[in-house]
C-alpha atoms as an extended CHARMM CRD file, in Angstrom:
* protein
*
       167  EXT
         1         1  UNK       CA             90.7810000000      110.6650000000       72.6670000000  PROA      1               0.0000000000
         2         2  UNK       CA             86.9930000000      110.5440000000       72.3250000000  PROA      2               0.0000000000
         3         3  UNK       CA             86.7920000000      107.8900000000       75.0010000000  PROA      3               0.0000000000
         4         4  UNK       CA             88.5750000000      109.9550000000       77.6350000000  PROA      4               0.0000000000
         5         5  UNK       CA             86.9630000000      113.2240000000       76.5570000000  PROA      5               0.0000000000
         6         6  UNK       CA             83.4690000000      111.7780000000       76.6820000000  PROA      6               0.0000000000
         7         7  UNK       CA             83.9600000000      110.9640000000       80.3210000000  PROA      7               0.0000000000
         8         8  UNK       CA             84.6560000000      114.6340000000       81.0730000000  PROA      8               0.0000000000
         9         9  UNK       CA             81.1930000000      115.3520000000       82.1500000000  PROA      9               0.0000000000
        10        10  UNK       CA             79.0960000000      112.2620000000       81.8330000000  PROA      10              0.0000000000
        11        11  UNK       CA             77.2360000000      111.9420000000       85.0600000000  PROA      11              0.0000000000
        12        12  UNK       CA             75.2390000000      108.7830000000       84.9160000000  PROA      12              0.0000000000
        13        13  UNK       CA             74.0040000000      106.1960000000       82.5660000000  PROA      13              0.0000000000
        14        14  UNK       CA             70.5830000000      105.3530000000       81.3810000000  PROA      14              0.0000000000
        15        15  UNK       CA             69.0120000000      102.6830000000       83.4990000000  PROA      15              0.0000000000
        16        16  UNK       CA             65.8820000000      102.2780000000       85.4880000000  PROA      16              0.0000000000
        17        17  UNK       CA             66.5570000000       99.7350000000       88.2110000000  PROA      17              0.0000000000
        18        18  UNK       CA             68.9850000000       98.9090000000       90.9670000000  PROA      18              0.0000000000
        19        19  UNK       CA             69.9390000000       95.6810000000       92.6660000000  PROA      19              0.0000000000
        20        20  UNK       CA             69.4630000000       95.2010000000       96.3870000000  PROA      20              0.0000000000
        21        21  UNK       CA             73.2030000000       95.5490000000       96.9910000000  PROA      21              0.0000000000
        22        22  UNK       CA             73.3050000000       99.0780000000       95.6040000000  PROA      22              0.0000000000
        23        23  UNK       CA             73.2320000000      102.0050000000       98.0030000000  PROA      23              0.0000000000
        24        24  UNK       CA             70.4400000000      104.0090000000       96.4400000000  PROA      24              0.0000000000
        25        25  UNK       CA             66.7640000000      103.2900000000       96.0070000000  PROA      25              0.0000000000
        26        26  UNK       CA             65.8740000000      105.8910000000       93.3810000000  PROA      26              0.0000000000
        27        27  UNK       CA             64.2030000000      104.4030000000       90.3440000000  PROA      27              0.0000000000
        28        28  UNK       CA             64.0710000000      106.5010000000       87.2250000000  PROA      28              0.0000000000
        29        29  UNK       CA             61.0600000000      106.1300000000       84.9840000000  PROA      29              0.0000000000
        30        30  UNK       CA             61.9400000000      106.4470000000       81.3270000000  PROA      30              0.0000000000
        31        31  UNK       CA             60.2410000000      109.2010000000       79.4000000000  PROA      31              0.0000000000
        32        32  UNK       CA             58.0240000000      108.2360000000       76.4750000000  PROA      32              0.0000000000
        33        33  UNK       CA             59.5510000000      111.0080000000       74.3280000000  PROA      33              0.0000000000
        34        34  UNK       CA             63.3200000000      111.0240000000       74.8360000000  PROA      34              0.0000000000
        35        35  UNK       CA             64.9480000000      114.4290000000       74.8240000000  PROA      35              0.0000000000
        36        36  UNK       CA             67.4180000000      113.1450000000       72.2210000000  PROA      36              0.0000000000
        37        37  UNK       CA             64.6160000000      113.6260000000       69.7050000000  PROA      37              0.0000000000
        38        38  UNK       CA             64.4960000000      117.3080000000       70.6250000000  PROA      38              0.0000000000
        39        39  UNK       CA             66.7360000000      120.2510000000       69.8510000000  PROA      39              0.0000000000
        40        40  UNK       CA             68.9690000000      121.1400000000       72.7590000000  PROA      40              0.0000000000
        41        41  UNK       CA             68.8010000000      124.7120000000       74.0060000000  PROA      41              0.0000000000
        42        42  UNK       CA             71.6050000000      125.7560000000       76.3320000000  PROA      42              0.0000000000
        43        43  UNK       CA             70.0120000000      127.0120000000       79.5660000000  PROA      43              0.0000000000
        44        44  UNK       CA             71.1570000000      129.7980000000       81.8340000000  PROA      44              0.0000000000
        45        45  UNK       CA             73.5020000000      128.6150000000       84.6020000000  PROA      45              0.0000000000
        46        46  UNK       CA             72.1210000000      127.4340000000       87.9170000000  PROA      46              0.0000000000
        47        47  UNK       CA             71.2760000000      130.2080000000       90.3810000000  PROA      47              0.0000000000
        48        48  UNK       CA             72.6930000000      129.6540000000       93.8580000000  PROA      48              0.0000000000
        49        49  UNK       CA             70.0970000000      129.0070000000       96.5480000000  PROA      49              0.0000000000
        50        50  UNK       CA             70.6800000000      131.2430000000       99.5820000000  PROA      50              0.0000000000
        51        51  UNK       CA             70.5930000000      130.0980000000      102.2950000000  PROA      51              0.0000000000
        52        52  UNK       CA             72.0440000000      126.8060000000      101.1130000000  PROA      52              0.0000000000
        53        53  UNK       CA             69.5130000000      123.9660000000      100.8720000000  PROA      53              0.0000000000
        54        54  UNK       CA             69.6400000000      120.9390000000      103.1570000000  PROA      54              0.0000000000
        55        55  UNK       CA             71.4660000000      117.7670000000      102.1680000000  PROA      55              0.0000000000
        56        56  UNK       CA             68.0740000000      116.1610000000      101.4860000000  PROA      56              0.0000000000
        57        57  UNK       CA             67.0310000000      118.8960000000       99.0520000000  PROA      57              0.0000000000
        58        58  UNK       CA             70.4440000000      118.8740000000       97.3760000000  PROA      58              0.0000000000
        59        59  UNK       CA             70.1610000000      115.1010000000       97.0070000000  PROA      59              0.0000000000
        60        60  UNK       CA             66.7720000000      115.5720000000       95.3240000000  PROA      60              0.0000000000
        61        61  UNK       CA             68.3480000000      118.0750000000       92.9310000000  PROA      61              0.0000000000
        62        62  UNK       CA             71.1610000000      115.5960000000       92.2400000000  PROA      62              0.0000000000
        63        63  UNK       CA             68.6310000000      112.9040000000       91.3230000000  PROA      63              0.0000000000
        64        64  UNK       CA             66.7020000000      115.3300000000       89.1330000000  PROA      64              0.0000000000
        65        65  UNK       CA             69.9960000000      116.0050000000       87.3820000000  PROA      65              0.0000000000
        66        66  UNK       CA             70.5360000000      112.2450000000       86.9240000000  PROA      66              0.0000000000
        67        67  UNK       CA             67.0620000000      111.8450000000       85.4740000000  PROA      67              0.0000000000
        68        68  UNK       CA             67.4080000000      114.7670000000       83.0710000000  PROA      68              0.0000000000
        69        69  UNK       CA             70.9690000000      114.0830000000       82.0290000000  PROA      69              0.0000000000
        70        70  UNK       CA             70.8930000000      110.3970000000       81.2650000000  PROA      70              0.0000000000
        71        71  UNK       CA             67.4570000000      108.8570000000       81.5420000000  PROA      71              0.0000000000
        72        72  UNK       CA             65.7570000000      111.5310000000       79.4420000000  PROA      72              0.0000000000
        73        73  UNK       CA             69.0110000000      112.6510000000       77.7910000000  PROA      73              0.0000000000
        74        74  UNK       CA             67.7950000000      116.2110000000       78.3380000000  PROA      74              0.0000000000
        75        75  UNK       CA             70.9710000000      118.2950000000       78.3520000000  PROA      75              0.0000000000
        76        76  UNK       CA             68.9840000000      121.5020000000       78.7760000000  PROA      76              0.0000000000
        77        77  UNK       CA             67.3760000000      120.2820000000       81.9890000000  PROA      77              0.0000000000
        78        78  UNK       CA             70.6020000000      118.8200000000       83.3390000000  PROA      78              0.0000000000
        79        79  UNK       CA             72.7150000000      121.8650000000       82.5560000000  PROA      79              0.0000000000
        80        80  UNK       CA             70.2370000000      124.1250000000       84.3580000000  PROA      80              0.0000000000
        81        81  UNK       CA             71.7270000000      122.6590000000       87.5700000000  PROA      81              0.0000000000
        82        82  UNK       CA             75.3370000000      123.5430000000       86.6900000000  PROA      82              0.0000000000
        83        83  UNK       CA             76.9070000000      126.6980000000       88.0930000000  PROA      83              0.0000000000
        84        84  UNK       CA             78.5670000000      129.2900000000       85.8680000000  PROA      84              0.0000000000
        85        85  UNK       CA             81.7190000000      128.8820000000       87.9830000000  PROA      85              0.0000000000
        86        86  UNK       CA             81.7810000000      125.1090000000       87.3970000000  PROA      86              0.0000000000
        87        87  UNK       CA             85.2650000000      123.6490000000       87.7440000000  PROA      87              0.0000000000
        88        88  UNK       CA             86.1860000000      120.5770000000       85.7080000000  PROA      88              0.0000000000
        89        89  UNK       CA             89.1410000000      118.5530000000       86.9620000000  PROA      89              0.0000000000
        90        90  UNK       CA             89.4310000000      116.5650000000       83.7420000000  PROA      90              0.0000000000
        91        91  UNK       CA             92.8020000000      117.4470000000       82.1540000000  PROA      91              0.0000000000
        92        92  UNK       CA             91.4670000000      117.7680000000       78.6020000000  PROA      92              0.0000000000
        93        93  UNK       CA             88.5300000000      120.1190000000       79.1700000000  PROA      93              0.0000000000
        94        94  UNK       CA             88.2990000000      123.7380000000       80.2550000000  PROA      94              0.0000000000
        95        95  UNK       CA             86.3470000000      124.9540000000       83.2710000000  PROA      95              0.0000000000
        96        96  UNK       CA             82.8390000000      126.3310000000       82.8830000000  PROA      96              0.0000000000
        97        97  UNK       CA             79.6690000000      124.7580000000       81.5230000000  PROA      97              0.0000000000
        98        98  UNK       CA             80.1220000000      126.1650000000       78.0050000000  PROA      98              0.0000000000
        99        99  UNK       CA             83.1460000000      123.9940000000       77.1680000000  PROA      99              0.0000000000
       100       100  UNK       CA             81.3350000000      120.8480000000       78.2640000000  PROA      100             0.0000000000
       101       101  UNK       CA             78.1260000000      121.8450000000       76.4820000000  PROA      101             0.0000000000
       102       102  UNK       CA             79.9920000000      122.3780000000       73.2250000000  PROA      102             0.0000000000
       103       103  UNK       CA             81.5410000000      118.9320000000       73.5160000000  PROA      103             0.0000000000
       104       104  UNK       CA             78.4960000000      116.9460000000       74.6180000000  PROA      104             0.0000000000
       105       105  UNK       CA             75.5610000000      118.4440000000       72.7370000000  PROA      105             0.0000000000
       106       106  UNK       CA             76.6010000000      117.1080000000       69.2950000000  PROA      106             0.0000000000
       107       107  UNK       CA             77.3190000000      113.5560000000       70.5060000000  PROA      107             0.0000000000
       108       108  UNK       CA             74.7160000000      113.1110000000       73.2340000000  PROA      108             0.0000000000
       109       109  UNK       CA             71.8550000000      111.8130000000       71.0580000000  PROA      109             0.0000000000
       110       110  UNK       CA             73.9530000000      108.9160000000       69.7170000000  PROA      110             0.0000000000
       111       111  UNK       CA             75.4480000000      107.8230000000       73.0510000000  PROA      111             0.0000000000
       112       112  UNK       CA             73.7590000000      105.1320000000       75.1380000000  PROA      112             0.0000000000
       113       113  UNK       CA             74.2270000000      104.5160000000       78.8440000000  PROA      113             0.0000000000
       114       114  UNK       CA             73.6800000000      101.8390000000       81.4330000000  PROA      114             0.0000000000
       115       115  UNK       CA             73.3920000000      103.0260000000       85.0160000000  PROA      115             0.0000000000
       116       116  UNK       CA             75.3600000000      101.0390000000       87.5710000000  PROA      116             0.0000000000
       117       117  UNK       CA             74.7650000000      103.0480000000       90.7840000000  PROA      117             0.0000000000
       118       118  UNK       CA             74.3730000000      106.5130000000       92.2580000000  PROA      118             0.0000000000
       119       119  UNK       CA             75.0220000000      107.9130000000       95.7030000000  PROA      119             0.0000000000
       120       120  UNK       CA             74.7520000000      111.2790000000       97.4300000000  PROA      120             0.0000000000
       121       121  UNK       CA             76.3560000000      112.1970000000      100.7600000000  PROA      121             0.0000000000
       122       122  UNK       CA             77.1700000000      115.6020000000      102.2080000000  PROA      122             0.0000000000
       123       123  UNK       CA             77.7120000000      117.8760000000       99.2240000000  PROA      123             0.0000000000
       124       124  UNK       CA             78.9340000000      115.1420000000       96.8700000000  PROA      124             0.0000000000
       125       125  UNK       CA             77.1870000000      112.9680000000       94.3110000000  PROA      125             0.0000000000
       126       126  UNK       CA             78.7770000000      109.8850000000       92.7270000000  PROA      126             0.0000000000
       127       127  UNK       CA             77.6420000000      108.2470000000       89.5130000000  PROA      127             0.0000000000
       128       128  UNK       CA             78.8380000000      104.9770000000       88.0580000000  PROA      128             0.0000000000
       129       129  UNK       CA             77.6960000000      103.9960000000       84.5870000000  PROA      129             0.0000000000
       130       130  UNK       CA             78.6980000000      102.4290000000       81.3100000000  PROA      130             0.0000000000
       131       131  UNK       CA             78.7850000000      104.5520000000       78.1570000000  PROA      131             0.0000000000
       132       132  UNK       CA             78.5620000000      103.1010000000       74.6530000000  PROA      132             0.0000000000
       133       133  UNK       CA             81.5270000000      105.2510000000       73.6040000000  PROA      133             0.0000000000
       134       134  UNK       CA             83.6380000000      105.6270000000       76.7560000000  PROA      134             0.0000000000
       135       135  UNK       CA             83.1390000000      102.3960000000       78.6940000000  PROA      135             0.0000000000
       136       136  UNK       CA             82.9050000000      102.2900000000       82.4890000000  PROA      136             0.0000000000
       137       137  UNK       CA             82.8890000000      105.7100000000       84.1790000000  PROA      137             0.0000000000
       138       138  UNK       CA             82.7240000000      107.0170000000       87.7330000000  PROA      138             0.0000000000
       139       139  UNK       CA             81.9340000000      110.7060000000       88.1020000000  PROA      139             0.0000000000
       140       140  UNK       CA             82.1020000000      112.7080000000       91.3110000000  PROA      140             0.0000000000
       141       141  UNK       CA             80.3290000000      116.0630000000       91.6920000000  PROA      141             0.0000000000
       142       142  UNK       CA             80.4930000000      118.6810000000       94.3870000000  PROA      142             0.0000000000
       143       143  UNK       CA             77.3480000000      120.6990000000       95.0140000000  PROA      143             0.0000000000
       144       144  UNK       CA             77.2130000000      124.1480000000       96.5640000000  PROA      144             0.0000000000
       145       145  UNK       CA             74.0750000000      126.2050000000       97.1980000000  PROA      145             0.0000000000
       146       146  UNK       CA             71.9860000000      123.7610000000       95.1490000000  PROA      146             0.0000000000
       147       147  UNK       CA             74.2340000000      123.8000000000       92.0550000000  PROA      147             0.0000000000
       148       148  UNK       CA             76.9970000000      121.5920000000       90.6490000000  PROA      148             0.0000000000
       149       149  UNK       CA             80.2680000000      123.4930000000       91.0840000000  PROA      149             0.0000000000
       150       150  UNK       CA             82.9600000000      120.8140000000       90.5760000000  PROA      150             0.0000000000
       151       151  UNK       CA             83.4460000000      117.5680000000       88.6890000000  PROA      151             0.0000000000
       152       152  UNK       CA             86.0640000000      114.8020000000       88.7610000000  PROA      152             0.0000000000
       153       153  UNK       CA             86.2080000000      111.7220000000       86.5270000000  PROA      153             0.0000000000
       154       154  UNK       CA             89.8690000000      111.0420000000       85.8250000000  PROA      154             0.0000000000
       155       155  UNK       CA             90.6250000000      107.8070000000       87.6850000000  PROA      155             0.0000000000
       156       156  UNK       CA             87.8120000000      108.1500000000       90.2190000000  PROA      156             0.0000000000
       157       157  UNK       CA             86.8840000000      105.0840000000       92.2700000000  PROA      157             0.0000000000
       158       158  UNK       CA             83.6450000000      104.2590000000       94.0330000000  PROA      158             0.0000000000
       159       159  UNK       CA             83.8460000000      105.2340000000       97.7310000000  PROA      159             0.0000000000
       160       160  UNK       CA             83.4280000000      101.7750000000       99.2880000000  PROA      160             0.0000000000
       161       161  UNK       CA             83.4060000000      102.9920000000      102.9000000000  PROA      161             0.0000000000
       162       162  UNK       CA             80.4640000000      105.2860000000      102.2220000000  PROA      162             0.0000000000
       163       163  UNK       CA             78.5590000000      102.5730000000      100.3620000000  PROA      163             0.0000000000
       164       164  UNK       CA             78.7270000000      100.3300000000      103.4280000000  PROA      164             0.0000000000
       165       165  UNK       CA             77.4270000000      103.1220000000      105.6700000000  PROA      165             0.0000000000
       166       166  UNK       CA             74.3360000000      103.5650000000      103.5090000000  PROA      166             0.0000000000
       167       167  UNK       CA             73.3920000000       99.9070000000      103.0820000000  PROA      167             0.0000000000
């Protein structure tokens, strides 16, 4: 059960480089002091940005989330981009950031990740990574007004048609 539950909200995996065939060119520099050596403090939910930010700004927020969540393993920073009305489409986890926080914060420091690829298009971000406890995962997130409002990871596949458009 841990394997499927861990994938409830994992967004990306730790990694700092991409191959030429991958759709994104963001490179994440690893922090010298990983957040997993810190105490996690649950942040306030993300405040909606009105009027809604552009796709470019939302993409930047998505990549900040990736950096905080997996590269630095900074749950506090990552969760500051999650809306209070967050909807989780994973069958074993309740909606809202609190349920996911309570699950992830105790296990996050001991989990390792390897980033495969990321992509952002429209209001959606996709993350493909390998987790030391859950194996290969693809997460899909919907963003609204600069905040993550929905998440899918149960049987998600990488959107091949979109990848080809961005290459």
